[in-house]
C-alpha positions in Angstrom: -94.6 -140.0 72.0 -90.8 -140.2 72.2 -88.6 -137.5 70.8 -87.6 -139.4 67.6 -91.2 -140.2 66.8 -92.1 -136.6 67.3 -89.4 -135.4 65.0 -90.6 -138.0 62.4 -94.1 -136.7 62.7 -93.0 -133.1 62.2 -91.0 -134.1 59.1 -94.0 -135.8 57.6 -96.2 -132.7 58.3 -93.5 -130.5 56.8 -93.3 -132.7 53.7 -97.1 -132.8 53.3 -97.2 -129.0 53.5 -94.4 -128.7 51.0 -96.2 -131.2 48.7 -99.4 -129.2 48.7 -97.4 -126.0 48.0 -95.7 -127.8 45.1 -99.0 -128.9 43.6 -100.4 -125.3 43.8 -97.2 -123.9 42.2 -97.3 -126.6 39.5 -101.0 -125.9 38.7 -100.2 -122.2 38.6 -97.4 -122.8 36.0 -94.5 -121.8 38.3 -92.5 -124.8 37.3 -89.1 -123.7 38.7 -90.6 -123.1 42.2 -92.7 -126.3 42.0 -89.7 -128.4 41.1 -87.7 -127.0 44.1 -90.6 -127.8 46.4 -91.0 -131.3 45.1 -87.2 -131.8 45.5 -87.5 -130.7 49.2 -90.4 -133.2 49.6 -88.4 -136.2 48.4 -85.4 -135.1 50.4 -87.5 -135.4 53.5 -89.6 -138.4 52.4 -87.7 -140.3 49.7 -90.6 -142.7 49.3 -93.1 -140.0 48.2 -93.9 -141.5 44.9 -96.1 -138.8 43.6 -93.6 -136.1 44.4 -91.0 -138.0 42.3 -93.5 -138.4 39.5 -94.6 -134.8 39.4 -91.0 -133.6 39.6 -90.2 -135.8 36.6 -93.2 -134.4 34.6 -92.0 -130.8 35.3 -88.5 -131.6 34.3 -89.7 -133.2 31.1 -91.9 -130.3 30.3 -89.0 -127.8 30.6 -86.7 -130.0 28.4 -84.5 -131.4 31.2 -85.0 -134.9 29.9 -82.1 -136.7 31.7 -83.1 -135.4 35.1 -86.7 -136.2 34.3 -85.9 -139.8 33.6 -84.0 -140.1 36.8 -87.0 -138.8 38.8 -89.5 -141.0 37.0 -87.3 -144.1 37.4 -87.4 -143.4 41.1 -91.2 -143.1 41.0 -91.5 -146.3 38.9 -89.3 -148.2 41.4 -91.6 -147.2 44.2 -94.8 -148.0 42.2 -93.8 -150.7 39.6 -97.4 -151.7 39.0 -98.8 -148.2 38.3 -99.7 -147.7 34.6 -99.8 -143.8 34.9 -96.3 -143.7 36.4 -94.9 -146.2 33.9 -96.5 -144.3 31.1 -94.9 -141.0 32.4 -91.5 -142.7 32.5 -92.0 -144.0 28.9 -93.1 -140.6 27.7 -90.0 -139.0 29.2 -87.8 -141.6 27.5 -89.5 -140.9 24.2 -89.1 -137.2 24.6 -85.4 -137.8 25.2 -85.2 -139.7 21.9 -85.0 -143.1 23.6 -88.1 -144.6 22.0 -86.7 -148.1 21.9 -86.3 -148.0 25.7 -89.7 -146.6 26.2 -91.6 -149.4 24.4 -91.1 -152.3 26.9 -92.0 -150.0 29.8 -95.2 -148.8 28.3 -96.0 -152.4 27.2 -95.7 -153.4 30.8 -98.2 -150.7 31.7 -100.7 -152.1 29.1 -100.2 -155.6 30.4 -101.4 -154.3 33.8 -104.2 -152.2 32.3 -104.9 -152.8 28.6 -107.4 -149.9 28.4 -105.0 -147.3 29.9 -105.4 -144.5 27.3 -102.2 -142.5 28.3 -100.2 -145.7 27.8 -101.8 -146.3 24.4 -100.9 -142.8 23.4 -97.4 -143.1 24.6 -96.8 -146.4 22.8 -98.3 -144.9 19.6 -96.0 -141.9 19.9 -92.9 -144.1 20.5 -93.8 -146.2 17.4 -94.4 -143.1 15.4 -91.0 -141.7 16.2 -89.4 -145.0 15.2 -91.3 -144.7 11.9 -93.4 -147.8 12.6 -96.3 -145.8 11.5 -98.8 -148.5 10.7 -98.4 -150.0 14.2 -98.7 -146.5 15.7 -102.0 -145.9 14.0 -103.4 -149.1 15.6 -102.7 -147.8 19.1 -103.9 -144.3 18.4 -107.1 -145.8 17.0 -107.6 -147.9 20.1 -107.1 -144.8 22.3 -109.7 -142.8 20.5 -112.1 -145.7 20.5 -111.9 -145.6 24.3 -112.0 -141.8 24.5 -113.5 -140.4 21.3 -113.1 -136.8 22.5 -109.4 -137.1 23.3 -107.6 -134.6 21.1 -104.1 -136.1 21.7 -105.2 -139.4 20.3 -106.7 -137.8 17.2 -103.5 -135.6 16.8 -101.2 -138.6 17.0 -103.4 -140.4 14.5 -103.2 -137.4 12.1 -99.4 -137.2 12.3 -99.0 -140.9 11.4 -101.6 -140.8 8.6 -100.2 -137.7 7.0 -96.6 -139.1 7.1 -98.0 -142.1 5.2 -99.6 -139.9 2.7 -103.2 -140.9 3.7 -104.5 -137.4 3.3 -108.2 -138.2 3.2 -108.3 -139.4 6.8 -105.3 -137.5 7.9 -106.6 -133.9 7.3 -109.8 -134.7 9.1 -107.9 -135.9 12.2 -105.6 -132.9 11.8 -108.5 -130.6 12.7 -108.3 -131.9 16.3 -105.2 -129.7 16.7 -107.6 -126.9 17.4 -108.9 -128.6 20.5 -105.4 -129.2 22.0 -104.8 -126.6 24.8 -101.1 -127.0 24.7 -101.0 -125.9 21.0 -103.0 -122.7 21.8 -104.4 -122.5 18.3 -108.1 -122.2 18.9 -109.7 -118.9 18.0 -113.2 -118.0 19.2 -115.1 -116.5 16.3 -118.8 -116.0 16.0 -118.5 -116.8 12.4 -118.4 -120.5 11.5 -115.4 -122.2 10.0 -115.6 -122.8 6.2 -116.0 -126.5 5.4 -115.6 -126.3 1.7 -119.2 -125.5 0.7 -119.8 -123.1 -2.3 -118.2 -119.8 -1.2 -119.4 -117.7 -4.2 -120.3 -114.2 -3.1 -119.1 -114.8 0.5 -116.2 -113.2 2.4 -113.8 -115.7 4.0 -111.2 -114.8 6.5 -108.0 -116.9 6.1 -105.6 -116.6 9.0 -102.1 -117.9 9.7 -102.6 -120.0 12.9 -99.1 -121.4 13.2 -95.6 -120.5 12.3 -94.1 -118.7 9.3 -93.4 -122.0 7.5 -97.0 -123.2 7.8 -98.3 -119.9 6.3 -95.8 -120.1 3.4 -96.7 -123.7 2.7 -100.5 -123.4 2.7 -100.9 -119.9 1.2 -100.7 -121.7 -2.2 -104.3 -122.8 -1.6 -105.8 -119.3 -1.2 -106.1 -118.7 -5.0 -108.3 -121.8 -5.3 -110.7 -120.5 -2.7 -110.9 -117.2 -4.6 -111.4 -119.0 -7.9 -114.5 -120.5 -6.4 -115.9 -117.1 -6.0 -115.0 -116.0 -2.4 -113.7 -112.7 -1.4 -110.5 -113.4 0.6 -109.2 -111.5 3.6 -105.9 -112.7 5.0 -104.7 -112.2 8.5 -101.0 -113.0 9.1 -97.8 -112.0 11.0 -96.4 -108.6 10.1 -93.2 -110.2 8.9 -95.2 -111.9 6.1 -97.4 -109.1 4.9 -95.2 -107.8 2.0 -94.5 -111.3 0.8 -98.0 -112.6 0.9 -100.0 -109.5 -0.2 -99.5 -110.1 -3.9 -100.9 -113.7 -3.8 -103.6 -113.9 -6.4 -107.1 -113.7 -5.0 -106.3 -111.9 -1.8 -108.6 -108.9 -1.5 -107.0 -107.4 1.6 -104.4 -108.4 4.2 -104.5 -107.6 7.9 -101.7 -107.6 10.4 -102.3 -110.2 13.2 -103.9 -108.5 16.2 -105.4 -105.6 14.2 -109.2 -105.2 14.1 -110.9 -107.4 11.5 -113.5 -106.3 8.9 -116.8 -108.2 8.6 -116.7 -111.7 7.1 -119.0 -114.7 6.6 -116.7 -117.6 7.3 -113.2 -118.1 8.7 -110.6 -120.9 8.3 -107.0 -121.2 9.3 -104.6 -121.8 6.4 -103.8 -125.2 7.7 -107.5 -126.1 7.5 -107.6 -125.5 3.7 -106.3 -129.0 2.7 -109.3 -130.6 4.4 -111.8 -128.1 3.1 -110.5 -128.4 -0.4 -110.1 -132.1 -0.3 -106.4 -132.1 -1.1 -104.9 -135.6 -1.7 -101.3 -136.6 -2.2 -101.8 -136.7 -6.0 -103.6 -133.3 -6.2 -101.2 -131.1 -4.2 -100.8 -127.9 -6.2 -97.0 -128.1 -6.5 -96.4 -125.5 -9.3 -93.7 -123.1 -8.3 -92.9 -120.3 -7.9 -96.1 -119.3 -6.2 -94.5 -116.5 -4.2 -92.1 -113.7 -5.3 -90.7 -110.7 -3.6 -91.3 -107.1 -4.7 -89.5 -106.4 -8.0 -87.5 -103.5 -6.5 -86.1 -105.7 -3.8 -85.0 -108.4 -6.3 -83.4 -105.7 -8.5 -81.5 -104.4 -5.5 -79.9 -107.7 -4.7 -79.3 -108.7 -8.3 -77.3 -105.5 -8.9 -75.5 -105.9 -5.5 -74.3 -109.4 -6.2 -73.8 -109.1 -10.0 -70.0 -109.2 -9.8 -70.0 -112.3 -7.6 -69.2 -115.3 -9.8 -69.1 -117.8 -7.0 -71.7 -120.6 -6.5 -73.9 -118.8 -3.9 -75.3 -120.9 -1.1 -77.7 -119.6 1.5 -77.4 -121.2 4.9 -79.8 -121.5 7.8 -78.7 -123.6 10.8 -81.2 -123.0 13.6 -84.9 -123.3 13.5 -87.7 -123.4 16.1 -87.5 -124.3 19.8 -87.2 -128.0 18.9 -83.7 -129.1 19.7 -83.6 -131.5 16.7 -84.2 -128.6 14.3 -81.3 -126.4 15.5 -77.6 -126.8 15.2 -74.3 -125.1 15.7 -72.8 -123.5 12.6 -69.7 -125.4 13.3 -71.5 -128.6 12.2 -71.3 -127.4 8.6 -67.5 -127.4 8.7 -67.4 -130.2 6.0 -68.8 -127.6 3.5 -66.2 -124.9 4.3 -63.4 -125.7 1.8 -65.4 -126.7 -1.2 -63.9 -124.7 -4.0 -65.9 -122.0 -5.8 -68.6 -121.6 -3.1 -69.6 -118.6 -1.1 -72.0 -119.0 1.8 -74.6 -116.4 2.7 -76.1 -116.3 6.2 -79.9 -116.2 6.1 -80.1 -117.0 9.8 -82.1 -114.6 11.9 -82.6 -114.6 15.7 -80.3 -115.4 18.6 -78.2 -118.0 16.7 -77.3 -115.6 14.0 -74.2 -114.3 15.8 -72.3 -117.6 15.5 -69.1 -117.5 13.6 -68.6 -119.6 10.5 -66.0 -122.5 10.6 -62.5 -121.7 9.4 -62.1 -121.7 5.6 -65.8 -120.9 4.8 -66.1 -118.1 2.3 -68.7 -116.1 4.2 -71.1 -113.2 3.7 -73.7 -111.9 6.1 -76.3 -109.3 5.1 -78.9 -110.3 7.6 -78.9 -106.9 9.3 -80.6 -105.6 6.1 -83.4 -108.2 6.1 -86.4 -106.7 7.9 -89.0 -109.3 6.9 -89.6 -112.3 4.6 -89.9 -110.2 1.5 -86.3 -109.0 2.0 -85.2 -112.5 2.7 -86.9 -113.8 -0.4 -85.2 -111.1 -2.5 -81.8 -112.1 -1.3 -82.6 -115.8 -1.6 -83.6 -115.4 -5.2 -80.0 -114.6 -5.9 -78.8 -117.8 -4.4 -77.9 -120.9 -6.5 -78.9 -123.2 -3.5 -80.2 -123.0 0.0 -79.0 -125.5 2.6 -81.2 -125.3 5.7 -82.6 -127.1 8.7 -86.4 -127.8 8.8 -87.6 -124.2 9.3 -89.5 -121.4 7.5 -86.6 -120.8 5.1 -87.0 -124.2 3.6 -90.6 -123.4 2.7 -89.7 -120.0 1.4 -87.1 -121.4 -1.0 -89.5 -124.1 -2.1 -92.3 -121.5 -2.7 -89.8 -119.4 -4.7 -88.9 -122.4 -6.8 -85.2 -122.2 -5.7 -83.1 -125.4 -5.2 -83.2 -126.2 -1.5 -81.6 -129.0 0.5 -83.2 -129.6 3.9 -81.8 -131.5 6.9 -84.7 -133.5 8.3 -84.6 -134.9 11.8 -85.2 -138.5 12.7 -88.6 -137.4 14.1 -89.7 -135.8 10.9 -92.6 -133.4 10.7 -95.9 -134.6 9.3 -95.4 -132.9 5.9 -92.3 -134.9 5.0 -93.4 -138.3 3.9 -91.7 -141.5 5.2 -88.8 -142.8 3.2 -88.7 -140.0 0.6 -85.8 -137.8 -0.3 -88.1 -135.4 -2.2 -91.2 -133.5 -1.4 -94.5 -133.5 -3.3 -95.0 -130.0 -2.0 -91.9 -128.5 -3.5 -90.4 -129.9 -6.7 -87.0 -128.1 -6.2 -86.5 -129.6 -2.7 -84.2 -132.4 -1.7 -84.4 -134.0 1.8 -81.4 -135.3 3.7 -82.8 -137.5 6.5 -81.2 -138.3 9.8 -80.9 -142.0 10.1 -80.0 -142.1 13.8 -81.2 -139.7 16.4 -78.4 -137.3 17.4 -76.3 -138.1 14.3 -76.1 -135.1 12.0 -72.6 -135.7 10.8 -73.9 -138.4 8.3 -76.4 -136.2 6.5 -74.0 -133.2 6.5 -71.4 -135.6 4.9 -74.0 -136.6 2.3 -74.7 -132.9 1.6 -71.0 -132.2 1.2 -70.7 -135.1 -1.3 -73.8 -134.0 -3.2 -72.5 -130.4 -3.4 -69.1 -131.5 -4.8 -70.9 -133.7 -7.4 -73.2 -130.8 -8.3 -70.2 -128.4 -8.8 -68.3 -131.0 -10.7 -71.1 -131.5 -13.2 
């Protein structure tokens, strides 16, 4: 073997060793180290298609969508007839908000292999994000017909059905969330999940499985379970205990993670709509159904009694989803509206942002320990303007006027094409028409606020 051939063989062996190391790191969840290893592989062997593909998947999973697309395009160029690689590229485009661009790529994958489930799921997801929900349902249904136990297919089907208001089927499909490892919602109880049978004389554990907003939205259903004769134990996050403890029908409330007393059945709060057979027309929408402790309300009522301004609570950042969080500067069009005063209700890392010039500003968030404190201050507001986060649900549950910025990829609970919510009569939705464009809905809010104040 000549010297050049020997060096080439050594490089290939090195690349193969690095590739195996990258796979092990990837499987272990060490994404940063795995990405570095895959990058070294493709630097040595630019034609290693699976290294490009796996690198793209990691970059997508950590939110580096642009870099992910570059890597997956390289993989697709090397393997243009591979449905899995085409589906991965389409999924990355969809994650980056480029659903229109994803569709022809995943359609190409399905031309090659019509029964490729990942491609069916990807196409369903792209169509869902474009609000072509009826079409999305067809592809999700085909995916679950091919793989009846695929939780991602059932989950996608649930999201589209619920956004269309088809609650009867939607809530049943929604239960598949508990089988999705990436959501990490499943709890292993010896006691069975309550399915809606007669609960008279039984003790039922209700627990908050998801975020704060989910708990606030669905706690409204707990009194109905108690009305049917059940003894209710509620387990929830400590930040919610003082707010939720007075809900009618709750016998006792347990901090999440503390030992649980004996019970007969259990059910997550998000499972109650299915168990109770909630339909669009039977949503219990009477508000308020939550209220803070009286002494907290009295404290803020006295504290703000001399403030004659139109008081607006403001929340600009939500969960880890990029499309639910903004910079406070985005709300600059609201700054100089006469007669207003804005109160920060923003908690967490984004709370330190400075308001735009000219905004009459107040910040008491250092005094807000939990949701009961936040609810008491929110009660004194004339309006809450917020992104899609727990504060929106809190205002709705308190019966306060609330305007919510809804991203183009709207959550399942906000129905397609509606500016109101059947869950909260005092809520108004300002929907993003184009992904990335928040200036338009903010301008709509500014116009609506001026109209409200003028009236």
